[in-house]
C-alpha positions in Angstrom: 0.0 0.0 0.0 1.3 3.4 -0.9 1.8 5.8 2.0 1.2 9.5 1.6 1.9 12.5 3.8 -0.9 15.0 3.8 -0.9 18.6 5.1 -3.2 18.7 8.1 -2.4 22.2 9.2 -5.7 23.5 10.4 -5.3 27.3 10.4 -8.3 28.6 8.6 -7.7 32.1 7.1 -11.1 32.5 5.4 -13.3 30.8 2.9 -11.8 30.3 -0.5 -14.3 31.8 -3.0 -14.5 31.3 -6.8 -12.0 33.5 -8.6 -14.5 34.8 -11.2 -16.1 38.1 -12.0 -19.5 38.0 -10.5 -21.3 40.1 -13.1 -23.4 37.0 -13.8 -25.2 34.8 -11.4 -23.1 31.7 -10.7 -24.0 28.4 -9.1 -21.7 25.9 -7.3 -21.0 22.6 -9.1 -23.1 20.6 -6.8 -26.2 22.4 -8.0 -26.6 21.6 -11.7 -28.5 19.8 -14.4 -29.0 16.0 -13.8 -28.7 16.4 -10.0 -30.9 14.7 -7.5 -32.6 16.8 -4.8 -33.2 15.2 -1.4 -36.8 14.5 -0.9 -38.8 15.6 2.2 -36.2 18.0 3.4 -35.6 21.8 3.1 -33.4 22.5 0.0 -30.8 25.3 0.2 -29.9 26.7 -3.2 -27.1 29.2 -3.3 -24.5 30.9 -5.4 -22.8 34.2 -6.3 -23.8 37.4 -8.0 -23.0 41.1 -7.9 -23.3 42.4 -4.3 -26.8 43.6 -3.8 -28.1 41.8 -6.9 -31.6 40.3 -6.6 -31.8 36.6 -7.5 -34.8 34.4 -7.8 -35.1 30.6 -7.9 -38.1 29.0 -9.5 -38.8 25.3 -9.0 -42.2 23.8 -9.9 -44.7 26.0 -8.0 -42.1 27.6 -5.7 -40.5 30.9 -6.4 -38.1 32.4 -3.8 -35.8 35.4 -3.9 -32.8 36.8 -2.1 -30.2 39.6 -2.5 -26.5 38.9 -2.8 -24.6 40.1 0.3 -21.6 42.4 0.3 -19.4 39.4 -0.6 -21.7 38.5 -3.5 -23.1 35.3 -2.0 -26.8 34.6 -2.0 -28.9 31.7 -0.6 -32.6 30.7 -0.7 -34.3 27.6 0.7 -36.9 25.7 -1.1 -39.7 23.9 0.8 -39.5 20.1 1.0 -40.6 18.2 -2.1 -41.8 14.7 -2.7 -40.3 12.1 -5.0 -42.6 11.9 -8.0 -40.5 10.0 -10.7 -40.5 13.1 -13.0 -37.7 15.2 -14.4 -37.9 18.8 -13.4 -36.3 22.1 -14.4 -35.1 24.9 -12.1 -34.6 28.6 -13.2 -32.2 30.9 -11.4 -32.7 34.5 -12.5 -30.7 37.6 -11.9 -29.0 39.8 -14.4 -28.7 36.6 -16.3 -30.8 33.4 -16.3 -29.6 29.8 -15.6 -31.9 26.9 -16.5 -31.1 23.6 -14.9 -32.7 20.5 -16.5 -33.4 16.9 -15.8 -33.5 17.3 -12.0 -34.8 14.3 -10.1 -36.1 14.1 -6.5 -35.1 11.2 -4.3 -32.3 10.2 -2.0 -28.8 11.8 -1.9 -25.8 10.1 -0.2 -22.2 11.3 0.2 -19.4 8.7 0.2 -15.8 9.3 1.3 -12.7 7.6 2.5 -9.5 6.2 1.0 -8.6 3.8 -1.8 -11.2 1.1 -1.1 -14.0 3.7 -1.4 -12.3 5.3 -4.3 -11.8 1.9 -6.0 -13.7 2.0 -9.3 -16.1 -0.3 -11.1 -13.4 -0.8 -13.8 -10.9 -2.1 -11.2 -13.4 -4.4 -9.4 -14.7 -7.9 -10.0 -17.3 -8.4 -12.7 -16.6 -4.9 -14.1 -17.8 -5.9 -17.6 -21.1 -7.2 -16.2 -21.7 -4.1 -14.0 -20.9 -1.7 -16.9 -23.3 -3.5 -19.2 -26.1 -3.3 -16.6 -25.4 0.4 -15.8 -28.1 2.0 -18.0 -29.8 3.4 -14.9 -31.2 6.9 -15.4 -32.6 7.0 -11.9 -29.1 6.9 -10.5 -27.0 10.1 -10.7 -23.3 10.4 -10.0 -20.9 13.2 -9.0 -17.2 12.6 -8.7 -15.3 15.1 -6.6 -11.7 15.6 -7.8 -8.8 15.3 -5.4 -8.1 18.8 -4.0 -6.6 20.0 -0.7 -7.1 23.5 0.5 -5.8 25.6 3.4 -9.2 27.0 4.0 -12.8 25.8 3.2 -13.2 26.1 -0.6 -16.4 27.5 -2.0 -16.6 25.2 -5.1 -15.2 22.2 -6.9 -14.7 21.3 -10.5 -17.3 18.6 -11.0 -20.7 17.9 -12.5 -23.6 15.5 -12.1 -23.8 12.7 -14.6 -26.5 10.1 -15.5 -25.5 6.6 -14.6 -24.7 4.7 -17.8 -22.1 2.2 -19.1 -20.1 5.2 -20.2 -20.1 7.0 -16.9 -20.0 4.3 -14.3 -16.6 2.8 -15.0 -14.5 5.3 -13.1 -17.0 5.8 -10.2 -16.7 4.3 -6.7 -17.7 0.6 -6.9 -18.8 0.5 -3.2 -20.8 3.7 -3.4 -22.4 2.6 -6.7 -23.5 -0.8 -5.4 -24.8 0.9 -2.2 -26.9 3.4 -4.2 -28.0 0.7 -6.7 -29.4 -1.5 -3.9 -31.2 1.5 -2.4 -32.7 2.5 -5.7 -34.0 -1.0 -6.3 -35.5 -1.3 -2.8 -37.0 2.2 -2.6 -37.9 2.8 -6.2 -36.9 6.4 -6.1 -34.0 8.2 -7.7 -30.7 8.1 -5.9 -27.9 10.7 -6.2 -24.3 9.6 -5.2 -21.4 12.0 -4.5 -18.0 10.4 -4.1 -15.3 12.4 -2.4 -12.4 10.0 -1.7 -8.6 10.0 -1.8 -6.5 6.8 -1.9 -4.0 6.5 0.9 -5.5 9.2 3.0 -5.5 9.0 6.8 -8.6 10.2 8.7 -7.1 13.4 10.0 -7.3 15.6 6.8 -11.0 14.8 6.6 -11.8 16.2 10.0 -13.4 19.6 10.8 -13.6 20.7 14.4 -14.7 24.2 15.3 -12.6 26.6 13.3 -10.0 23.9 12.5 -10.3 21.9 9.4 -8.2 19.5 7.4 -7.1 20.0 3.8 -9.3 17.3 2.3 -12.3 18.5 4.2 -11.6 22.0 3.0 -11.1 21.1 -0.7 -13.6 18.3 -1.2 -16.3 18.3 1.5 -16.8 22.0 2.5 -17.7 23.0 -1.1 -20.7 20.6 -1.0 -22.4 22.4 2.0 -25.2 23.1 2.6 -26.5 20.9 -0.2 -29.0 18.6 1.4 -27.9 14.9 1.8 -29.6 12.0 3.5 -26.4 10.7 5.1 -22.8 9.6 4.7 -20.9 6.4 3.9 -17.2 5.9 4.9 -14.6 3.3 4.0 -11.2 4.3 5.5 -8.8 3.1 8.2 -6.0 1.3 6.4 -3.7 4.3 6.7 -4.5 4.6 10.4 -3.7 1.0 11.4 -1.4 1.3 14.4 -3.3 4.1 16.0 -5.5 1.8 18.1 -8.3 3.5 20.1 -7.2 6.9 19.0 -8.9 6.1 15.7 -12.2 5.9 17.6 -11.6 9.4 19.0 -10.9 10.6 15.5 -14.1 8.9 14.2 -16.0 10.8 16.8 -14.4 14.1 15.8 -15.1 13.3 12.1 -18.7 12.4 12.5 -19.5 15.3 14.9 -17.7 17.7 12.6 -19.6 16.7 9.4 -22.9 16.6 11.2 -22.2 20.0 12.6 -21.3 21.3 9.2 -24.6 20.1 7.8 -26.6 21.1 10.9 -28.2 17.7 11.3 -27.6 14.3 13.0 -27.2 12.5 9.7 -26.6 8.8 9.6 -23.0 7.6 9.1 -22.3 4.1 7.9 -18.8 2.7 7.5 -16.9 -0.4 6.4 -14.7 -2.4 8.7 -11.4 -2.7 6.9 -10.4 -6.1 5.5 -7.7 -8.5 6.7 -4.3 -7.9 5.0 -0.9 -9.5 5.4 1.0 -6.3 5.0 0.4 -4.7 8.4 2.9 -5.1 11.2 2.3 -8.0 13.6 -0.8 -7.5 15.7 -1.5 -4.0 14.3 -4.9 -4.6 12.7 -7.1 -6.0 15.5 -6.9 -2.9 17.7 -8.0 -0.8 14.7 -11.0 -3.2 14.3 -11.8 -2.7 18.0 -11.7 1.1 17.5 -14.1 0.8 14.6 -16.5 -1.4 16.5 -16.2 1.1 19.4 -17.4 3.8 17.0 -20.8 2.0 17.0 -21.4 3.7 20.3 -21.7 7.0 18.5 -25.5 7.4 17.8 -26.7 7.0 14.2 -23.7 4.9 13.0 -23.5 1.4 11.5 -20.7 -0.9 10.4 -20.4 -3.6 7.8 -18.0 -6.5 8.1 -16.2 -8.1 5.1 -13.8 -10.8 6.6 -15.5 -13.3 4.2 -14.8 -11.3 1.0 -11.0 -11.5 0.9 -9.7 -13.8 -1.9 -6.1 -12.7 -1.7 -4.8 -11.8 1.8 -1.8 -10.0 0.1 -4.1 -7.5 -1.6 -5.3 -4.6 0.5 -8.0 -3.9 -2.1 -10.5 -6.8 -2.1 -12.1 -6.9 -5.6 -15.6 -8.0 -4.8 -17.2 -4.6 -3.9 -20.8 -5.4 -4.7 -21.6 -7.1 -1.3 -19.8 -4.4 0.6 -22.2 -1.8 -0.9 -25.2 -4.0 -0.4 -24.3 -4.5 3.3 -24.0 -0.8 3.8 -27.4 -0.3 2.2 -28.9 -2.8 4.7 -28.1 -0.4 7.5 -29.7 2.5 5.7 -32.8 0.5 4.7 -33.3 -0.7 8.3 -32.4 2.5 10.1 -33.6 5.3 7.7 -36.2 3.8 5.5 -38.5 1.8 7.8 -37.4 -1.7 6.9 -37.7 -2.7 10.6 -37.7 -6.5 10.0 -34.5 -6.4 8.0 -31.4 -8.1 9.4 -28.7 -5.4 8.8 -25.6 -6.5 10.7 -23.6 -9.7 11.3 -23.1 -10.9 14.9 -21.3 -8.5 17.2 -19.8 -9.4 20.5 -22.1 -8.6 23.5 -20.8 -10.4 26.5 -19.2 -13.5 28.1 -20.3 -15.9 30.8 -17.9 -18.4 32.4 -19.4 -21.7 33.4 -16.9 -24.1 34.8 -14.3 -24.8 32.1 -16.3 -23.2 29.3 -17.0 -19.7 28.1 -20.4 -18.8 26.6 -20.2 -15.8 24.2 -23.3 -13.7 23.6 -24.0 -11.8 20.4 -26.1 -9.0 19.1 -27.5 -9.3 15.6 -27.9 -13.1 15.4 -30.8 -12.7 13.0 -32.4 -16.0 12.2 -29.6 -17.8 14.0 -25.9 -18.5 13.9 -24.1 -20.7 11.4 -20.7 -21.6 10.0 -20.3 -20.2 6.5 -18.7 -23.4 5.1 -20.6 -25.9 7.3 -17.4 -26.8 9.1 -16.4 -26.4 12.7 -16.2 -22.8 13.9 -12.8 -21.3 13.3 -10.6 -18.5 14.7 -11.7 -18.9 18.4 -9.1 -18.8 21.1 -9.3 -19.0 24.8 -7.1 -18.1 27.8 -7.0 -18.3 31.6 -5.6 -15.9 34.1 -2.1 -16.2 32.6 -3.4 -14.6 29.4 -1.9 -17.3 27.2 -4.3 -18.0 24.3 -4.7 -21.4 22.7 -6.9 -22.5 19.9 -10.3 -23.5 21.1 -13.3 -25.6 20.1 -16.4 -23.6 19.6 -20.0 -24.8 19.1 -23.2 -22.9 18.4 -25.8 -23.1 21.1 -28.9 -21.1 20.2 -27.9 -17.5 20.0 -24.6 -18.1 21.7 -21.3 -19.8 21.1 -19.7 -22.1 23.7 -15.9 -22.0 23.7 -13.5 -24.4 25.5 -10.2 -26.1 25.4 -8.8 -29.0 27.4 -5.6 -26.9 27.8 -7.5 -24.2 29.8 -9.3 -25.5 32.9 -10.4 -22.1 34.2 -10.9 -19.7 31.3 -11.2 -16.0 31.8 -11.3 -14.6 28.3 -12.0 -15.4 24.6 -11.0 -13.8 21.4 -12.2 -14.4 17.8 -10.4 -13.6 14.6 -7.8 -11.6 16.5 -5.0 -11.5 14.0 -4.1 -9.6 10.9 -5.2 -12.3 8.5 -8.1 -14.3 10.0 -10.5 -16.4 7.9 -13.4 -16.8 10.4 -16.6 -18.6 9.4 -19.1 -17.5 12.0 -22.0 -15.6 10.5 -25.8 -15.4 10.9 -28.2 -17.2 8.7 -28.7 -14.0 6.6 -25.1 -14.4 5.5 -23.6 -11.5 7.4 -20.2 -12.3 9.1 -19.3 -11.9 12.7 -16.8 -9.2 13.6 -13.5 -10.1 15.3 -13.4 -9.3 19.0 -11.7 -9.9 22.3 -13.7 -10.2 25.5 -11.0 -8.7 27.8 -11.7 -5.0 28.3 -13.7 -4.9 25.1 -14.8 -1.4 24.2 -16.9 -2.1 21.2 -20.6 -1.2 20.6 -23.5 -3.1 19.0 -25.6 -0.2 17.5 -28.8 -2.0 18.5 
């Protein structure tokens, strides 16, 4: 994996504004033809004009007006609108007129992270099949270019595109499969904005008060206050080794983005995959930090330990189930699919009974099973001396009973607790269990 150094100096000198003459009304890139507007939420529309210039926005039966301030910025807010399956136009009028066409109303999600979120359809498994099936006019795509800035930028060079075999190839595979699954289940248009940077650590994406990282400034800030439903996040490889500090940074990241949008928006993320290239024992503490992030309200995590074909490749190629699993969280938590099983088993507690340990799980769904029908793998057990040995593990209802003849008085259990595990425990809905250790476990369950 390539390593990068990113400028994270957080001194904000002022918002970076478009270096253009504002004789004409101008819009940010995120507001344009082919966009999707978030249904059932107020819709800020903004841009630039001559200071004091009157600007009106007409959308269907709504017409709202504002005057540009002394810096030339104006903003209006449209009332919430319903998804209706129709293409709409929007007219912005000042000294000049702008007409936006082919606007849909539906669901809008922002995806971000490092290379596994950036990883394109073209570079993923079954790319030819996915491209051939990508004539989906109810999915719209926006790719934010890699840009860092020392202060929050006002705009980006990007545009909305209609999903097609021509446009999908270079787009995020995880985000596309997430949006595709939502669109099929909800039967409304879906807009997807991808703002990712391969090799990036979490820190440049954080905004906290008046301090903000270069990637946040250049790629996230220009999208505000465009209304989105929520966020998806796939990052962490470049922070392996930071342990529970990563959980603290996740808290800062999520609070900062929610604060910037002024709403407690859902935030769903991917647990990074096993990989042989990390230093010995470095990956499991990062997993623990990710599971601990589930204690942050409105979050969810998908596990992908079962999707790794090549343990020496940090970029697992099968992105479709990753996107689908992220979509399960959104469908269950945000779209009323209350009976949907949306997570694999997550460690909940341990009970010691004689020479055996009984592990309790959240999210067992229709029951626990071994993915391959074989004995459960990757369980280890230890006594007071803390020396772990391989253990036998059997499913007993919604629990797993763990024991070893070598440990007469167990005190703790761990599961998949190495850089390259291949565990087979999952629920009957096919969602894998997350690695854990019972001793001083800090993870959440997001129940």
